[in-house]
C-alpha positions in Angstrom: 88.8 98.9 128.6 92.1 98.3 126.8 93.8 100.6 129.3 93.2 98.0 131.9 93.9 95.1 129.7 97.2 96.3 128.4 98.9 96.9 131.8 98.6 93.3 132.9 102.0 91.6 133.3 103.0 88.8 130.9 105.8 86.3 131.5 107.0 86.2 128.2 110.7 88.7 120.5 111.5 90.3 114.6 108.6 91.5 112.8 108.3 91.9 109.1 105.9 94.8 109.1 102.5 93.1 109.7 99.5 95.3 110.0 97.6 93.1 107.5 94.1 92.1 108.5 92.5 89.9 105.9 89.5 91.8 104.5 87.4 88.7 103.5 87.0 87.8 107.2 85.2 90.9 108.3 81.5 91.5 108.3 81.7 94.6 106.2 83.9 93.0 103.6 82.5 93.1 100.0 83.8 89.6 99.6 81.5 88.3 102.3 78.5 90.1 100.9 79.1 89.0 97.3 81.1 85.8 97.1 80.5 85.6 93.4 82.6 88.7 92.7 86.1 87.9 91.7 87.2 91.5 91.1 89.8 93.0 93.4 88.7 95.7 95.8 90.2 99.2 95.5 92.3 98.4 98.5 93.6 95.2 97.0 94.4 97.1 93.8 96.4 99.7 95.8 98.3 97.0 97.7 99.1 95.2 94.5 100.3 98.3 92.8 102.6 99.3 95.7 103.9 95.8 96.2 104.6 95.4 92.4 106.4 98.7 92.4 108.5 97.7 95.3 109.4 94.3 93.8 110.3 95.7 90.4 112.4 98.5 92.0 114.1 96.0 94.3 115.1 93.8 91.4 116.4 96.8 89.4 118.4 98.2 92.3 119.8 94.9 93.3 121.1 94.3 89.8 122.9 97.7 90.0 124.3 96.8 93.4 125.6 93.4 92.3 127.9 95.1 89.8 129.9 96.4 92.8 128.9 94.2 95.8 128.4 90.5 96.2 125.4 90.9 98.6 122.9 93.3 97.2 121.5 94.6 100.5 118.8 97.3 100.7 117.0 98.9 103.6 114.8 96.8 105.9 112.9 97.4 109.1 116.0 97.3 111.2 118.7 98.5 108.8 118.9 101.8 106.9 121.2 101.1 103.9 122.5 103.6 101.4 125.2 103.7 98.8 127.4 106.4 97.1 126.1 107.5 93.7 128.7 105.3 92.0 128.1 102.4 94.5 131.8 102.5 95.5 130.9 102.8 99.2 128.1 101.5 101.4 126.6 102.9 104.6 124.5 101.0 107.0 122.9 102.1 110.3 121.9 98.9 112.1 119.3 100.0 114.6 119.0 96.5 116.2 122.7 96.1 116.8 123.1 99.8 117.6 126.0 100.4 115.2 127.1 102.0 111.9 128.9 100.1 109.2 130.8 101.9 106.4 132.3 99.7 103.7 134.8 101.1 101.2 137.2 99.7 98.6 140.7 98.8 99.9 143.2 101.6 99.2 146.9 100.7 98.9 150.2 102.5 99.2 152.6 100.3 97.4 152.0 96.8 98.7 150.3 97.8 101.9 146.8 98.9 102.8 146.7 102.7 103.3 144.6 102.9 106.4 145.1 106.7 106.7 143.5 107.2 103.3 140.7 104.8 104.0 140.0 106.3 107.4 139.7 109.7 105.8 137.2 108.4 103.3 135.2 106.6 106.0 135.0 109.7 108.1 133.5 111.6 105.1 130.9 108.8 104.6 130.1 108.8 108.3 129.6 112.6 108.3 127.2 112.2 105.5 125.2 109.6 107.4 125.1 111.8 110.6 124.0 114.9 108.6 121.1 113.2 106.7 117.5 114.1 107.5 114.6 111.7 107.2 113.3 113.6 104.2 116.7 113.5 102.5 117.1 109.8 103.1 113.7 109.1 101.6 114.4 111.3 98.6 117.7 109.7 97.9 116.4 106.1 98.0 115.9 104.8 94.5 113.4 102.1 95.6 111.4 104.7 97.4 111.3 106.9 94.3 109.8 104.0 92.4 107.2 103.5 95.2 106.4 107.2 94.9 105.8 106.7 91.1 103.3 104.0 92.0 101.5 106.5 94.3 101.3 108.9 91.4 99.6 106.2 89.3 97.1 105.8 92.0 96.3 109.5 91.8 98.3 110.7 94.8 101.5 112.8 94.7 103.5 112.4 98.0 104.9 115.5 99.5 108.6 115.3 100.4 108.1 117.6 103.4 105.8 115.0 105.0 108.8 112.8 105.9 110.1 115.3 108.4 113.2 117.5 108.5 114.9 116.1 111.6 118.1 114.1 111.4 117.7 110.3 111.2 120.2 110.1 114.1 119.4 113.3 115.9 119.7 111.6 119.3 123.5 111.7 118.8 123.5 115.5 119.2 122.7 117.9 121.9 120.9 120.2 119.4 118.3 119.2 116.9 120.1 121.3 114.4 123.8 120.4 114.9 126.5 122.5 113.2 129.0 121.1 110.7 131.5 121.2 113.6 129.2 119.1 115.8 128.8 116.5 113.0 132.5 116.4 112.4 133.3 116.0 116.1 130.7 113.2 116.5 132.1 111.4 113.5 135.6 111.6 114.9 134.4 110.3 118.3 132.7 107.3 116.6 135.8 106.6 114.5 138.0 106.3 117.6 135.9 103.3 118.7 135.7 101.6 115.3 136.9 98.2 114.3 137.7 96.9 110.9 136.2 93.9 109.2 137.9 92.6 106.1 135.2 90.9 104.0 135.6 87.3 102.6 139.0 86.7 104.1 140.2 84.9 107.2 139.8 87.3 110.2 143.3 86.3 111.4 145.0 87.5 108.2 147.5 90.3 108.6 145.8 93.2 106.9 149.2 94.9 106.0 150.1 91.9 103.9 146.9 91.7 101.7 147.8 91.6 98.0 147.0 94.6 95.8 143.9 94.6 93.5 142.0 91.8 95.3 138.8 93.7 94.8 137.9 93.3 98.4 136.1 95.7 100.7 137.0 96.9 104.1 134.1 97.6 106.6 134.5 99.9 109.5 132.1 99.1 112.3 131.4 101.9 114.7 129.3 101.1 117.9 126.8 103.8 118.7 126.5 105.1 122.3 124.9 102.6 124.7 122.3 105.2 125.8 121.1 105.9 122.2 118.1 103.6 122.4 117.1 105.0 125.7 117.3 108.5 124.2 114.9 107.3 121.4 112.5 106.0 124.1 112.6 109.4 125.8 112.0 111.1 122.5 109.1 109.1 121.4 107.4 108.2 124.6 105.5 111.5 125.1 104.0 111.1 121.6 103.2 107.5 122.3 101.6 108.3 125.7 99.5 111.1 124.2 98.1 108.8 121.6 97.7 105.9 123.9 95.6 108.0 126.2 93.6 109.4 123.3 92.7 105.9 122.1 92.5 104.1 125.5 95.6 102.0 124.8 98.7 101.2 126.9 101.9 103.2 126.4 104.0 100.1 127.3 102.4 97.9 124.7 102.8 100.6 122.0 106.5 101.1 122.9 107.0 97.4 122.8 105.4 97.1 119.3 107.6 100.0 118.0 110.7 98.4 119.4 109.9 95.0 117.9 108.8 96.3 114.5 111.5 98.8 113.8 113.9 99.2 116.7 113.0 102.9 116.6 114.2 103.2 112.9 112.1 106.0 111.4 113.1 104.8 107.9 111.9 101.2 108.5 110.5 99.6 105.4 109.5 96.0 104.7 108.8 94.1 101.5 105.0 94.2 101.9 105.7 97.3 101.7 105.0 98.7 105.2 106.5 102.0 106.4 107.9 103.7 109.5 108.2 103.1 113.2 105.0 101.0 113.5 105.3 99.5 110.0 102.0 100.6 108.6 100.6 99.1 105.4 98.9 102.1 103.7 96.1 100.2 101.9 94.9 98.3 105.0 95.9 99.7 108.4 96.4 103.1 106.9 92.9 103.3 105.5 91.3 101.9 108.6 93.3 104.4 110.8 92.3 107.4 108.7 88.7 106.3 108.8 89.0 106.4 112.6 91.0 109.7 112.7 89.2 111.7 110.0 86.0 109.8 109.3 87.2 109.3 105.8 89.4 106.5 104.4 92.6 107.8 102.8 95.7 106.2 101.2 98.6 107.6 103.2 101.9 108.1 101.4 105.1 106.5 102.5 106.5 110.0 103.2 103.6 110.6 105.6 104.3 107.4 107.4 108.1 108.1 107.7 107.2 111.0 109.9 107.5 109.6 113.4 104.8 111.6 115.0 102.3 110.9 112.2 103.3 107.2 112.2 102.6 106.9 115.9 99.2 108.6 115.6 98.2 106.3 112.7 99.5 103.2 114.5 97.6 104.1 117.7 94.4 104.7 115.7 94.7 101.4 114.0 95.5 99.4 117.1 92.4 100.9 118.6 90.3 99.8 115.6 91.8 96.3 115.8 91.2 95.8 119.6 87.9 97.6 120.1 86.2 96.9 116.7 87.6 94.0 114.7 88.3 91.7 117.7 85.6 92.9 120.1 84.0 89.5 120.1 86.8 88.1 122.2 85.3 88.7 125.6 88.3 88.5 127.9 90.4 91.7 127.6 93.7 90.0 128.2 92.9 87.2 125.7 91.9 89.9 123.2 95.2 91.7 123.8 97.3 88.6 123.1 95.3 87.9 119.9 95.7 91.6 118.9 99.4 91.4 119.2 99.6 88.3 117.0 97.1 89.7 114.5 99.2 92.9 114.3 102.0 90.7 112.8 100.2 88.1 110.8 96.6 89.1 110.3 93.4 88.2 112.3 92.3 85.4 109.9 95.8 83.8 109.7 96.2 83.7 113.5 92.8 81.9 113.8 94.6 78.8 112.4 96.2 78.4 115.8 92.7 77.7 117.3 90.5 76.1 114.6 92.9 75.1 111.9 91.5 77.4 109.2 91.9 81.1 108.4 88.7 82.4 109.8 88.5 84.7 112.9 84.8 84.3 113.2 85.2 80.5 113.4 87.8 80.9 116.1 85.9 83.3 118.4 83.9 80.6 120.3 87.0 78.5 120.9 89.0 81.5 122.2 86.1 82.6 124.5 86.2 79.1 126.1 89.9 79.4 127.0 91.7 81.2 129.8 94.0 84.0 128.8 97.0 81.8 129.7 95.7 79.1 127.4 95.2 81.7 124.6 98.8 82.9 125.0 100.2 79.4 125.1 98.3 78.5 121.9 99.6 81.6 120.1 103.3 81.1 121.0 103.2 77.3 120.2 100.6 77.0 117.4 100.5 80.2 115.4 101.0 79.3 111.8 104.3 81.1 111.4 107.4 80.9 113.6 107.9 84.7 113.1 104.5 85.3 114.7 105.1 83.0 117.6 108.4 84.8 118.4 106.8 88.2 117.7 104.2 87.7 120.5 107.0 86.7 122.9 109.1 89.6 122.1 106.4 92.2 122.4 105.2 90.9 125.8 108.8 90.7 127.1 109.5 94.3 126.0 106.1 95.4 127.3 107.2 94.2 130.8 110.5 96.1 130.4 108.7 99.4 129.4 106.4 99.0 132.3 109.4 99.4 134.6 110.7 102.6 133.1 
């Protein structure tokens, strides 16, 4: 059972939102049954539509951003990025570095920087970040709006309510529904610990002597409380444990995967695109998970996957499918676990290259079954085709060991 396999201790991690298992390497794949067919499967069409929508929206949005900012950054698995309507200010929550960054135009009083005026503006931006719900953040994201339009073209209209009404950073408050006063006080407390980074200039420069109209930005960096991540662990672990027990998985491994994929960012989104805490690709992992959950394959919306509880359930269901179904031919449970973790990031067929030099899981099974778990792990962290996958396996196993001690 995977319960036993996933509690084994490993000695030895960033992911790009994997959850892609190559469909042409599975026994049930239409491409195996009919090699002459060159038409895309419905799942491939879905993936292409969503990926194209993301890329086009990304290009459009980055062109807008470049009119105001030299680096056209958008949200990623570890960073939630938003801008003012006129792009005059930028707000970032860095879940990996555990900090908030607010960038604004330099404001001057005569020949000197007016820190009082800038601090007031930054506090307002910070309060907006602290008071934003997951659903609001999704609705305000122009790239996500374009992805939603692609869902509409596929015959599915996402429901805004699916994303969840809780605050993105609710762990910073004692109440799940903080008052305006609570938000204001929290913003003030964060500001008191802020530092200032002046972009594109020597860090030793005297800020008071900076010339007027340089067009530069000031970034206020505010560290978040050291215990914030632990609070996220406390928040999500019951839901993770419930689903781990439901699907005979390990809570520790699931927590390690969430940590590595998104650093507990409920708004995590990758270029694939994949969505949410466990970085689910709707057209592959999402469909396989819904088949497991509801006995019927469904295309899950991004809004659905931004809901932490639903994302965890879908992620657990898919991990179960991956370990117990797609990779069941790997006999040793520990070896299968290691391969599962690597396949989560890069795909089962791609990972097979570490063992047989070609993208075919079926071709790799015999070789894997003739190796010890230690040899399988060593091969994955030294020979997996992509460096990202090699590091991913190490990170997940290292964090798995950490969560086992909590």
